[in-house]
C-alpha positions in Angstrom: -58.0 -154.7 36.0 -56.3 -156.3 33.0 -55.8 -160.0 32.2 -52.0 -159.4 32.0 -52.0 -158.2 35.6 -53.8 -161.4 36.7 -51.4 -163.5 34.7 -48.5 -161.7 36.3 -50.0 -162.3 39.7 -50.4 -166.0 39.1 -46.9 -166.4 37.8 -45.4 -164.7 40.8 -47.6 -166.8 43.1 -46.6 -170.0 41.4 -42.8 -169.3 41.2 -42.4 -167.3 44.4 -40.2 -164.9 42.5 -40.7 -161.7 40.5 -37.6 -162.5 38.5 -38.7 -166.0 37.5 -42.2 -164.8 36.8 -40.7 -162.2 34.4 -38.9 -164.9 32.5 -42.0 -167.1 32.4 -44.2 -164.3 31.0 -41.5 -162.9 28.7 -41.4 -159.5 30.3 -38.8 -157.6 32.3 -38.9 -157.8 36.1 -39.8 -154.1 36.4 -42.9 -154.7 34.1 -44.1 -157.5 36.3 -43.5 -155.4 39.4 -45.6 -152.5 37.9 -48.4 -154.9 36.9 -48.6 -156.3 40.5 -48.5 -152.8 42.0 -51.3 -151.6 39.7 -53.3 -154.7 40.7 -52.7 -154.1 44.4 -53.7 -150.5 44.0 -57.0 -151.6 42.4 -57.9 -154.2 44.9 -56.8 -152.0 47.8 -54.6 -154.7 49.5 -51.0 -155.9 49.3 -51.0 -159.3 47.6 -47.3 -160.3 48.3 -44.8 -160.0 51.1 -41.7 -158.5 49.5 -39.1 -160.7 51.1 -36.3 -163.0 49.7 -39.2 -165.1 48.4 -42.5 -163.5 47.2 -45.1 -165.0 49.5 -48.8 -164.4 49.3 -50.4 -162.2 51.9 -53.8 -163.1 53.4 -55.4 -161.0 50.7 -53.3 -162.7 48.1 -54.4 -166.2 49.4 -58.0 -165.1 49.2 -57.5 -163.6 45.7 -55.6 -166.6 44.2 -58.5 -169.0 43.4 -60.6 -166.2 41.9 -57.7 -165.0 39.7 -57.2 -168.6 38.5 -60.9 -168.9 37.5 -60.9 -165.6 35.7 -57.8 -166.5 33.7 -59.3 -170.0 32.9 -62.5 -168.4 31.7 -60.6 -165.9 29.6 -58.6 -168.7 28.0 -61.7 -170.7 27.4 -63.4 -167.7 25.8 -60.4 -167.2 23.5 -60.5 -170.9 22.5 -64.2 -170.8 21.7 -63.8 -167.6 19.6 -60.9 -169.2 17.7 -63.1 -172.2 17.0 -65.9 -170.0 15.8 -63.6 -168.3 13.4 -62.3 -171.7 12.2 -65.9 -172.6 11.3 -66.5 -174.8 14.4 -70.0 -173.4 15.0 -72.4 -175.9 16.8 -75.5 -174.7 14.9 -76.8 -172.4 12.3 -80.3 -171.1 12.6 -82.2 -169.8 9.5 -85.7 -168.2 9.3 -87.3 -168.1 5.8 -90.6 -167.5 4.2 -92.7 -170.5 3.1 -92.1 -170.2 -0.6 -88.3 -170.0 -0.2 -88.3 -173.0 2.1 -90.5 -175.0 -0.4 -89.0 -174.1 -3.8 -85.4 -172.8 -3.3 -83.8 -174.1 -0.1 -83.9 -177.9 -0.3 -80.8 -178.3 -2.6 -79.0 -175.6 -0.7 -79.6 -177.3 2.6 -78.4 -180.6 1.3 -75.2 -179.1 -0.1 -74.5 -177.1 3.2 -75.0 -180.3 5.3 -72.5 -182.1 3.1 -69.9 -179.3 3.5 -70.5 -178.7 7.2 -71.6 -182.1 8.7 -70.6 -180.9 12.2 -72.9 -177.9 12.1 -76.5 -178.5 13.2 -78.7 -176.6 10.7 -82.0 -175.4 11.9 -84.6 -173.9 9.5 -87.8 -172.3 10.6 -90.6 -171.1 8.4 -91.8 -167.7 9.5 -93.5 -164.6 8.1 -91.1 -161.9 6.9 -91.7 -159.4 9.7 -91.5 -162.0 12.4 -88.3 -163.5 10.8 -86.6 -160.1 10.9 -87.7 -159.6 14.5 -86.1 -162.9 15.7 -83.0 -162.0 13.7 -82.8 -158.7 15.5 -83.3 -160.5 18.8 -80.4 -162.9 18.0 -82.6 -166.0 17.8 -81.5 -166.8 14.2 -78.4 -166.2 12.2 -79.9 -165.4 8.9 -83.3 -164.6 7.4 -84.7 -164.9 3.9 -87.7 -162.7 3.7 -89.8 -160.2 1.8 -88.0 -156.9 2.1 -89.2 -154.5 4.8 -87.0 -151.4 4.6 -88.3 -150.2 8.0 -86.9 -153.3 9.7 -83.5 -153.4 7.9 -82.2 -149.9 8.3 -79.7 -150.5 11.2 -76.1 -150.0 10.2 -75.2 -153.6 11.4 -77.7 -155.2 9.1 -76.6 -156.6 5.7 -79.2 -157.0 3.0 -78.8 -158.8 -0.3 -81.6 -158.8 -2.9 -82.2 -162.3 -4.3 -85.2 -161.8 -6.7 -88.4 -159.9 -7.4 -91.7 -161.5 -8.2 -95.2 -160.2 -9.2 -98.3 -160.5 -7.1 -101.3 -162.2 -8.7 -104.8 -163.2 -7.9 -105.7 -166.8 -7.1 -109.3 -168.1 -7.4 -111.4 -171.2 -8.2 -111.5 -172.0 -11.9 -115.2 -171.3 -12.0 -115.1 -168.1 -10.0 -116.8 -165.0 -11.6 -113.5 -163.1 -11.7 -111.9 -165.9 -13.9 -113.6 -164.4 -16.9 -111.1 -161.5 -16.8 -107.6 -161.7 -18.2 -106.7 -158.7 -16.0 -109.0 -158.3 -13.0 -110.2 -154.7 -12.2 -109.5 -153.7 -8.6 -113.1 -152.5 -8.1 -114.3 -156.0 -9.0 -111.7 -157.7 -6.9 -112.7 -155.7 -3.8 -116.3 -157.2 -4.0 -115.1 -160.6 -2.8 -114.0 -162.0 0.5 -110.3 -162.7 0.7 -107.9 -165.2 2.3 -104.9 -163.3 3.7 -101.7 -164.2 5.4 -101.6 -164.0 9.2 -100.2 -161.1 11.1 -96.4 -161.0 11.0 -96.3 -161.9 7.3 -95.1 -159.2 5.0 -97.7 -160.2 2.4 -100.5 -159.2 4.7 -99.0 -155.7 5.1 -98.3 -155.4 1.3 -101.9 -156.3 0.4 -103.4 -154.0 2.9 -101.2 -151.1 1.8 -102.2 -151.7 -1.8 -105.9 -151.7 -1.0 -105.4 -148.4 0.9 -103.6 -146.9 -2.2 -106.5 -148.0 -4.4 -109.0 -146.3 -1.9 -110.8 -149.7 -1.4 -111.6 -151.8 1.6 -110.0 -155.2 2.0 -112.6 -157.9 2.9 -110.3 -160.2 4.9 -112.4 -163.2 5.7 -109.8 -165.7 6.7 -106.1 -165.8 7.8 -103.7 -168.6 6.8 -100.0 -169.1 6.5 -99.2 -171.6 3.8 -99.8 -171.8 0.0 -101.3 -175.3 0.3 -103.9 -173.9 2.7 -104.7 -171.0 0.4 -105.2 -173.3 -2.5 -107.5 -175.6 -0.5 -109.7 -172.8 0.7 -109.9 -170.8 -2.6 -110.7 -174.0 -4.5 -114.0 -174.2 -2.5 -115.7 -171.3 -4.2 -116.1 -167.6 -3.5 -113.0 -166.6 -1.6 -109.9 -165.3 -3.4 -106.3 -164.5 -2.5 -103.5 -162.3 -3.6 -100.3 -164.2 -3.6 -96.7 -163.9 -4.9 -95.6 -165.8 -8.0 -93.7 -168.5 -6.2 -96.7 -169.4 -4.1 -98.7 -169.9 -7.3 -96.4 -172.3 -9.1 -98.5 -175.4 -8.3 -101.8 -173.5 -8.9 -100.8 -173.1 -12.6 -101.0 -176.9 -13.0 -104.3 -177.3 -11.1 -107.4 -177.4 -13.3 -109.6 -176.5 -10.4 -107.8 -173.1 -9.9 -107.2 -170.0 -11.9 -104.5 -167.3 -11.7 -105.0 -163.8 -13.0 -103.1 -160.5 -13.2 -104.5 -157.3 -11.9 -105.7 -154.5 -14.2 -103.5 -151.3 -13.9 -100.6 -153.4 -12.6 -99.2 -154.0 -16.1 -96.9 -151.5 -17.7 -96.7 -150.6 -21.5 -94.1 -153.4 -22.0 -96.5 -156.0 -20.5 -94.5 -156.3 -17.2 -96.1 -156.7 -13.8 -95.6 -153.5 -11.8 -96.8 -154.7 -8.4 -94.0 -156.8 -7.1 -92.4 -158.0 -3.9 -88.6 -158.1 -3.3 -87.2 -161.2 -1.6 -83.9 -160.5 0.3 -81.4 -162.3 2.5 -80.6 -160.6 5.7 -78.0 -161.0 8.5 -75.7 -158.9 10.6 -72.1 -157.9 9.7 -70.6 -159.8 12.6 -72.4 -163.0 11.7 -71.2 -162.7 8.1 -67.6 -163.1 9.3 -68.4 -166.6 10.7 -67.3 -169.2 8.1 -70.5 -171.5 8.1 -72.8 -168.4 7.9 -70.7 -166.9 5.2 -70.8 -170.3 3.3 -74.6 -170.6 3.6 -74.9 -166.9 2.4 -72.9 -167.7 -0.7 -74.7 -170.9 -1.4 -78.1 -169.2 -1.2 -77.0 -166.3 -3.4 -75.4 -168.5 -6.1 -78.2 -171.1 -6.1 -81.2 -168.8 -6.1 -79.6 -166.5 -8.6 -78.9 -169.5 -10.9 -82.4 -170.8 -10.6 -83.9 -167.4 -11.4 -81.7 -167.0 -14.5 -82.7 -170.5 -15.7 -86.4 -169.7 -15.3 
């Protein structure tokens, strides 16, 4: 059953004439007749009495209100899709890791809201793996996360790298490890650590690194925000491995110390243990103007800030 067949049926029912219905639809009378015949063959009943005036049969009378509703729904669907392509999207949902929400998104959100005041922008802070899961489930339109190649391999997924950052060690200023400029892994492994909760890419990254080093991770506490990490680490023995953006405030706190890790510096003095932060959506979503605009704003703004730094 095709929409054109239903439209032909409604036109004949309204005009009482195959000829007038053909003029109304912009087709030949024979085309209208074939569409009605095909529709009757599919439903298994004649829909019109073929007399001087095309009158509905009992089956046609029964089918008429259903056909109207189907065509109305079809028209409504076309209008909603046209509005979507025109940028008239009711809301845009974004999931992002905490550091991006804190340090990079605020000016982007303000600019987007100015450009699209009719779009309700919803931003949720989530761990990377969880954010990619809700994107896959269609609960958000876009995710800004730590890259996880295992969750972004589908052909419909679009990934754009925003920046890379090193992983460093956070501790209290008077911690025994603060005496090192570059902390040995064997020494680091002796102390209890504060780690990100399950669903955060950093937890997976840290655990993988300890496994590579042949060491056991002493995970003593799970948290999910840089503020909480700083508060706990400041108290004494516990330490934390965190990305650079989560440590920006710690550099200005005299009660805290930040150190690089031994063997994670190359011959040019560059950090070799890094995480990659990416922006992820699906190809179909990227065709929607508000999502496309937000994507461009994030790319331009974050790239600009990274270059300035």
